[in-house]
C-alpha positions in Angstrom: 63.9 48.2 163.9 61.1 46.3 162.2 61.0 45.0 158.7 59.0 47.9 157.3 61.5 50.4 158.8 64.4 48.5 157.4 62.9 48.4 153.9 62.1 52.2 154.1 65.7 52.9 155.2 67.1 50.7 152.4 64.9 52.6 149.9 66.2 56.0 151.2 69.7 54.6 151.0 69.4 53.7 147.4 69.2 49.9 147.8 67.3 48.5 144.8 65.8 45.3 146.1 64.6 43.9 149.5 64.0 40.2 150.0 62.2 38.5 152.8 61.5 34.9 153.6 58.3 33.8 155.5 59.0 31.2 158.1 56.1 28.9 159.0 55.4 30.7 162.3 56.8 34.1 161.3 55.3 37.4 160.2 53.5 37.4 156.8 56.1 38.8 154.4 53.5 39.7 151.7 51.5 41.8 154.2 54.8 43.5 155.3 55.6 44.2 151.7 52.2 45.8 151.1 52.8 48.2 154.0 56.4 48.9 152.9 55.5 49.6 149.3 53.1 52.3 150.4 55.9 54.0 152.4 58.7 53.8 149.8 59.5 55.3 146.4 61.5 52.9 144.3 62.8 49.8 146.1 61.6 46.5 144.6 60.6 43.6 146.8 60.7 39.8 146.6 60.2 36.7 148.5 61.9 33.4 147.8 60.0 31.3 150.4 56.3 31.2 151.2 55.2 28.2 153.2 52.9 26.0 151.1 51.6 24.0 154.0 49.9 27.0 155.7 48.8 28.9 152.6 46.8 27.9 149.6 48.5 28.7 146.3 45.5 30.8 145.1 45.8 32.9 148.2 49.5 33.7 147.4 48.6 34.5 143.8 45.8 36.9 144.9 48.1 38.6 147.4 50.8 39.0 144.7 48.2 40.5 142.3 47.3 43.1 144.9 51.0 43.9 145.6 51.6 44.4 141.9 48.8 47.0 141.8 50.1 49.1 144.7 53.2 50.4 142.9 53.3 48.5 139.6 56.5 46.8 138.7 58.0 46.6 142.2 57.1 43.0 143.1 
């Protein structure tokens, strides 16, 4: 299963929060979260690691602002 499917299943199973890390060469966790938030009802999402070398801080802030508007209060 992919990350989005796992987050959707967790939401359906009553899990309250899903966390992902974003490895330097891995999938973009913030983009995955955007897709997952549109397919879930209540699960909250979070990331503890976003590579600073490959991503400008303003880009991360702007992505977070968008995520917070999808379903408010779940980022």
